[in-house]
C-alpha positions as CSV (number, residue, x, y, z in Angstrom):
1,M,0.0,0.0,0.0
2,G,3.0,2.3,-0.1
3,C,3.4,5.3,2.2
4,N,0.6,6.8,4.3
5,L,0.1,10.5,3.5
6,K,-3.3,10.7,5.2
7,D,-2.0,13.1,7.9
8,L,-0.7,15.6,5.3
9,S,-3.9,15.7,3.2
10,D,-7.2,17.4,3.4
11,P,-9.5,15.1,1.3
12,E,-12.7,16.5,-0.2
13,D,-15.8,14.2,-0.1
14,I,-17.2,13.7,-3.6
15,T,-19.8,11.6,-5.3
16,M,-19.4,9.4,-8.3
17,E,-21.7,11.6,-10.3
18,E,-19.2,14.5,-10.0
19,L,-16.8,12.4,-12.1
20,A,-19.3,12.0,-14.9
21,G,-17.6,12.6,-18.3
22,Q,-14.1,12.2,-16.9
23,R,-11.6,9.5,-17.8
24,V,-10.7,7.7,-14.6
25,G,-7.7,5.4,-14.3
26,V,-8.5,2.6,-11.9
27,D,-5.8,0.7,-10.0
28,A,-7.1,-2.8,-10.8
29,F,-5.0,-4.9,-8.6
30,L,-6.0,-3.3,-5.3
31,L,-9.6,-3.5,-6.4
32,A,-9.2,-7.2,-7.3
33,F,-7.9,-8.1,-3.9
34,Q,-10.8,-6.2,-2.3
35,F,-13.2,-8.4,-4.3
36,L,-11.4,-11.6,-3.5
37,T,-11.1,-11.0,0.2
38,T,-14.8,-9.9,0.7
39,I,-16.7,-12.0,-1.8
40,R,-16.0,-15.3,0.0
41,D,-17.6,-18.5,1.2
42,L,-18.5,-17.5,4.8
43,S,-21.3,-20.0,5.2
44,A,-21.5,-22.2,8.4
45,T,-19.1,-24.8,6.9
46,G,-17.4,-22.5,4.3
47,D,-13.6,-22.6,3.9
48,G,-13.4,-18.8,3.6
49,M,-12.0,-18.8,0.1
50,P,-13.4,-16.7,-2.8
51,L,-16.6,-18.0,-4.3
52,R,-16.3,-20.7,-7.0
53,N,-18.5,-22.1,-9.8
54,R,-19.6,-25.7,-10.0
55,H,-16.3,-26.6,-11.6
56,G,-14.3,-25.1,-8.8
57,K,-13.1,-22.0,-10.7
58,T,-12.9,-18.8,-8.7
59,I,-15.4,-16.2,-9.8
60,S,-15.4,-13.6,-7.0
61,H,-13.1,-11.3,-9.0
62,L,-15.4,-11.4,-12.0
63,M,-18.5,-10.7,-9.9
64,G,-16.8,-7.7,-8.3
65,F,-15.5,-6.2,-11.5
66,L,-18.8,-6.8,-13.3
67,S,-20.8,-4.9,-10.7
68,R,-18.4,-2.0,-10.1
69,A,-17.4,-1.4,-13.7
70,S,-21.0,-1.3,-14.8
71,A,-21.9,1.1,-12.0
72,L,-19.1,3.4,-13.0
73,V,-20.2,3.5,-16.6
74,G,-23.8,3.9,-15.6
75,K,-22.9,7.1,-13.7
76,G,-21.3,8.5,-16.8
77,V,-17.7,7.8,-15.7
78,K,-15.2,6.6,-18.3
79,P,-13.1,4.0,-16.5
80,V,-9.8,2.7,-17.7
81,F,-8.7,-0.3,-15.6
82,I,-4.9,-0.6,-15.3
83,F,-3.3,-3.8,-14.2
84,D,0.3,-4.3,-12.9
85,G,3.0,-5.2,-15.2
86,E,6.5,-6.4,-14.0
87,H,7.3,-5.0,-10.6
88,P,10.6,-3.1,-10.2
89,K,13.4,-5.1,-8.8
90,L,13.5,-2.7,-5.8
91,K,10.2,-4.3,-4.7
92,D,11.6,-7.9,-4.6
93,D,12.0,-7.8,-0.8
94,T,8.5,-6.6,-0.2
95,I,7.0,-9.2,-2.5
96,A,9.1,-11.9,-0.9
97,E,7.8,-10.9,2.5
98,R,4.2,-10.9,1.3
99,K,4.6,-14.4,-0.2
100,A,6.1,-15.7,3.1
101,R,3.2,-14.3,5.1
102,S,0.8,-15.8,2.6
103,Q,2.4,-19.2,2.7
104,E,2.3,-19.2,6.5
105,A,-1.3,-18.2,6.5
106,K,-2.1,-21.0,4.0
107,E,-0.5,-23.6,6.2
108,T,-2.6,-22.4,9.2
109,W,-5.7,-22.4,7.0
110,E,-5.1,-25.9,5.9
111,Q,-4.5,-27.1,9.5
112,A,-7.7,-25.3,10.6
113,L,-9.7,-27.0,8.0
114,E,-8.3,-30.4,9.0
115,N,-9.2,-29.6,12.6
116,G,-12.7,-28.5,11.7
117,D,-12.1,-25.0,13.0
118,T,-14.2,-23.1,10.5
119,K,-13.8,-19.7,12.2
120,L,-10.0,-19.8,12.1
121,A,-10.0,-21.2,8.5
122,Q,-12.2,-18.3,7.3
123,K,-10.0,-15.8,9.1
124,M,-6.8,-17.2,7.6
125,A,-8.2,-17.7,4.1
126,Q,-8.3,-13.9,3.7
127,R,-4.6,-13.7,4.2
128,C,-3.6,-16.3,1.7
129,I,-5.8,-15.4,-1.3
130,R,-3.9,-14.8,-4.6
131,Y,-4.9,-12.9,-7.7
132,T,-3.4,-15.3,-10.2
133,P,-2.2,-14.5,-13.7
134,E,-5.2,-16.5,-15.0
135,M,-7.6,-14.4,-13.0
136,V,-6.0,-11.2,-14.4
137,D,-6.4,-12.5,-17.9
138,E,-10.0,-13.4,-17.2
139,T,-10.8,-10.0,-15.8
140,M,-9.2,-8.1,-18.7
141,E,-11.1,-10.3,-21.2
142,M,-14.4,-9.6,-19.4
143,L,-13.8,-5.9,-19.3
144,R,-13.0,-5.8,-23.0
145,L,-16.2,-7.7,-23.7
146,M,-18.0,-4.9,-21.8
147,G,-16.3,-2.3,-24.0
148,I,-14.2,-1.0,-21.1
149,P,-10.5,-0.4,-21.6
150,A,-8.3,-2.8,-19.7
151,L,-4.5,-2.1,-20.0
152,R,-1.3,-3.6,-18.7
153,A,1.2,-1.3,-17.1
154,K,4.9,-1.6,-17.8
155,A,5.5,-1.8,-14.0
156,E,3.2,-0.6,-11.2
157,G,-0.4,0.0,-12.1
158,E,-1.0,3.1,-10.0
159,A,2.2,4.5,-11.3
160,Q,1.2,4.0,-14.9
161,A,-2.1,5.7,-14.2
162,A,-0.4,8.6,-12.4
163,V,2.0,9.3,-15.3
164,M,-0.9,9.1,-17.8
165,A,-2.8,11.5,-15.6
166,A,0.1,13.9,-15.4
167,N,0.4,13.7,-19.2
168,G,-3.3,14.6,-19.6
169,Q,-4.5,11.2,-20.8
170,L,-6.5,10.6,-17.6
171,D,-8.4,13.0,-15.5
172,V,-8.3,11.1,-12.2
173,V,-6.5,8.1,-10.6
174,A,-8.7,6.0,-8.5
175,T,-6.7,4.0,-5.9
176,Q,-6.2,3.4,-2.2
177,D,-2.5,3.7,-2.6
178,W,-1.1,7.0,-1.5
179,D,2.0,6.4,-3.7
180,A,-0.1,7.6,-6.7
181,L,0.7,11.1,-5.4
182,L,4.5,10.4,-5.3
183,Y,4.2,9.2,-8.9
184,G,2.8,12.6,-9.8
185,S,-1.0,12.0,-10.2
186,P,-2.5,15.5,-10.2
187,I,-5.8,14.2,-8.7
188,M,-6.3,11.0,-6.7
189,V,-9.6,9.6,-5.6
190,R,-9.8,7.1,-2.7
191,N,-12.8,4.9,-1.9
192,L,-14.4,5.5,-5.4
193,T,-15.7,1.9,-5.9
194,S,-16.7,1.4,-2.3
195,A,-18.5,4.7,-1.8
196,G,-21.9,4.4,-0.2
197,S,-21.1,1.1,1.5
198,K,-20.7,0.8,5.3
199,R,-17.5,0.1,7.2
200,Y,-17.7,-0.2,11.0
201,G,-21.1,1.4,10.9
202,R,-20.1,4.4,8.9
203,I,-20.9,5.3,5.4
204,I,-17.8,5.3,3.1
205,R,-17.3,8.5,1.1
206,A,-15.2,8.9,-2.1
207,Q,-12.5,11.4,-1.4
208,R,-10.6,13.6,-3.8
209,I,-7.0,14.6,-3.0
210,T,-5.3,17.2,-5.3
211,L,-1.5,17.0,-5.5
212,G,-1.0,20.7,-6.1
213,E,-3.0,21.7,-3.0
214,L,-1.2,19.1,-0.9
215,L,2.1,20.5,-1.9
216,V,1.1,24.1,-1.3
217,E,-0.5,23.4,2.0
218,N,2.5,21.6,3.3
219,E,5.1,23.9,1.6
220,L,6.7,21.1,-0.3
221,S,8.1,20.5,-3.7
222,R,7.2,17.2,-5.5
223,E,10.8,16.0,-5.0
224,Q,10.5,16.7,-1.3
225,L,7.2,14.8,-1.1
226,V,9.0,11.8,-2.6
227,D,11.8,12.1,-0.1
228,L,9.2,12.4,2.7
229,G,7.5,9.3,1.4
230,I,10.7,7.3,1.4
231,M,11.5,8.4,4.9
232,I,8.0,7.3,6.1
233,G,8.3,4.0,4.2
234,T,7.2,2.7,0.8
235,D,7.1,-0.7,-1.0
236,F,10.7,0.0,-2.0
237,H,12.2,0.9,1.4
238,P,10.9,0.3,4.9
239,G,11.5,3.9,6.0
240,I,13.8,5.5,8.5
241,K,13.1,4.3,12.0
242,G,11.5,6.8,14.3
243,I,10.2,9.0,11.4
244,G,6.5,9.2,10.8
245,P,4.5,11.5,8.6
246,K,4.4,14.5,11.0
247,T,8.0,14.2,12.1
248,G,9.1,13.6,8.6
249,L,7.3,16.7,7.3
250,K,8.9,18.8,9.9
251,L,12.4,17.5,9.1
252,I,12.1,17.7,5.3
253,K,10.9,21.3,5.5
254,E,13.8,22.1,7.8
255,F,16.6,20.3,6.0
256,G,15.3,19.9,2.4
257,T,16.5,16.4,1.5
258,I,16.9,13.0,3.0
259,E,20.7,13.3,2.9
260,E,20.5,16.5,5.0
261,V,18.0,15.0,7.4
262,C,20.2,12.0,7.9
263,A,23.3,14.1,8.4
264,A,21.6,16.3,11.0
265,K,19.9,13.4,12.9
266,D,22.8,11.0,12.6
267,K,20.7,8.5,10.6
268,E,21.9,6.1,7.9
269,I,21.0,7.2,4.4
270,P,18.7,4.7,2.7
271,E,20.4,2.2,0.4
272,R,19.9,2.8,-3.3
273,L,18.3,6.1,-2.6
274,D,18.7,7.6,-6.1
275,L,17.2,4.5,-7.6
276,I,14.1,4.7,-5.4
277,R,13.7,8.4,-6.2
278,R,13.8,7.5,-9.9
279,V,11.1,4.9,-9.4
280,F,8.8,7.7,-8.4
281,L,10.0,10.6,-10.5
282,E,10.8,8.7,-13.7
283,H,8.6,5.6,-13.6
284,P,8.7,3.5,-16.7
285,V,5.3,3.3,-18.5
286,N,3.7,1.7,-21.6
287,E,2.4,4.1,-24.2
288,F,-1.2,4.0,-25.2
289,S,-3.1,6.1,-27.8
290,D,-6.1,8.1,-26.8
291,E,-8.3,5.8,-28.9
292,E,-7.3,2.9,-26.7
293,L,-8.7,4.7,-23.7
294,E,-12.2,5.2,-25.2
295,L,-15.2,3.1,-24.1
296,G,-16.2,0.8,-26.9
297,E,-18.9,-1.6,-28.0
298,V,-20.5,-4.1,-25.6
299,D,-20.4,-7.6,-26.9
300,V,-23.5,-8.9,-25.2
301,E,-23.4,-12.4,-26.8
302,G,-19.7,-12.7,-25.9
303,L,-20.5,-11.8,-22.3
304,K,-23.3,-14.4,-22.2
305,R,-20.9,-17.1,-23.3
306,F,-18.1,-15.9,-21.1
307,L,-20.1,-15.5,-17.9
308,I,-23.3,-17.6,-18.2
309,D,-22.2,-20.5,-20.4
310,D,-18.5,-20.9,-19.2
311,R,-18.7,-19.6,-15.6
312,D,-22.2,-20.4,-14.4
313,F,-23.3,-16.7,-13.8
314,S,-27.0,-16.3,-13.5
315,P,-28.7,-14.4,-16.4
316,G,-30.1,-12.1,-13.9
317,R,-26.7,-11.0,-12.7
318,L,-25.6,-10.1,-16.2
319,D,-28.9,-8.4,-17.0
320,K,-28.5,-6.2,-13.9
321,A,-25.0,-5.1,-15.0
322,L,-26.2,-4.3,-18.5
323,E,-29.1,-2.4,-17.2
324,A,-26.8,-0.4,-15.0
325,M,-24.6,0.5,-17.9
326,Q,-27.5,1.8,-19.9
327,M,-27.9,4.7,-17.5
328,G,-24.7,6.3,-19.0
329,E,-24.2,7.3,-22.7
330,P,-20.6,6.4,-23.5
331,V,-21.0,3.0,-25.2
332,K,-20.8,2.8,-29.0
333,K,-23.9,1.6,-30.8
334,N,-22.5,0.6,-34.2
335,G,-20.5,-2.5,-35.2
336,Q,-21.1,-5.8,-33.4
337,T,-23.9,-6.5,-31.0
338,S,-24.1,-3.5,-28.6
339,L,-25.6,-2.8,-25.3
340,F,-28.3,-0.7,-27.0
341,S,-29.6,-3.6,-29.2
342,F,-29.8,-5.9,-26.2
């Protein structure tokens, strides 16, 4: 999830309708994990894993993306789902740690199932769920059948979206990952796809954070924000011990750079500091044309085969998604079978 800049920001509550007509880059991987960890078998004897069809294939990710993507289009939003590519080598340690925790959770989950401890099994299942390459391919194929752009980043998905937004190809980046601001996204929206739902008894609101305002309010340059993020801790470095967001802000404003902070406070300069900075300031991206970011035709018959025939979705679930999409007006009518001839 990268660094936490919550204490430095002043988010503005917004509605999905306020983004109507705007092209929104969606961090697909974080969204996928949300679906996989919430749409699960939590029945009295359930194993806690994502829901599966009668052939044992996981379908929670498809259920989630179908519902949320159709809702976005129905509100007039123009979503562009961006999936991770190859992670930077600097992230190897973080990924290795995640895999180790996941494997440990899987072993506990298996033991709990063997012991008949359903409660523990359901708890641990959430920690060992994986979004596999096969699931990624399935998700991208379904979105394309829906006429919704689904792109592969060169490296980090939220970074690809942020650079595209900075270059004017996207209006907004929707992600929970604060690193999107370090990557230079002019506008970041959190909680977009979960807005309106409840968490701990409170209604979740979508929140807009504007990079320019954050920099001005905290009297920082973009480069200083990146240094602050590194000191707090990112996926590429655990951070400098004893430095949190508020302390880090004070120090970076006083001394200007990580090197000067470390010199003044007798701290060790993070290893490979210049490489980490370049990950944020010069992140590699794939190039996409504006045409590739446009909403296209809905292949209704293709969706029926993909979801109903091949994955046991109910016709009603697909009908509901298609009806939701008809509330917007961005889908092309000509060419192959379209939403409007359904």
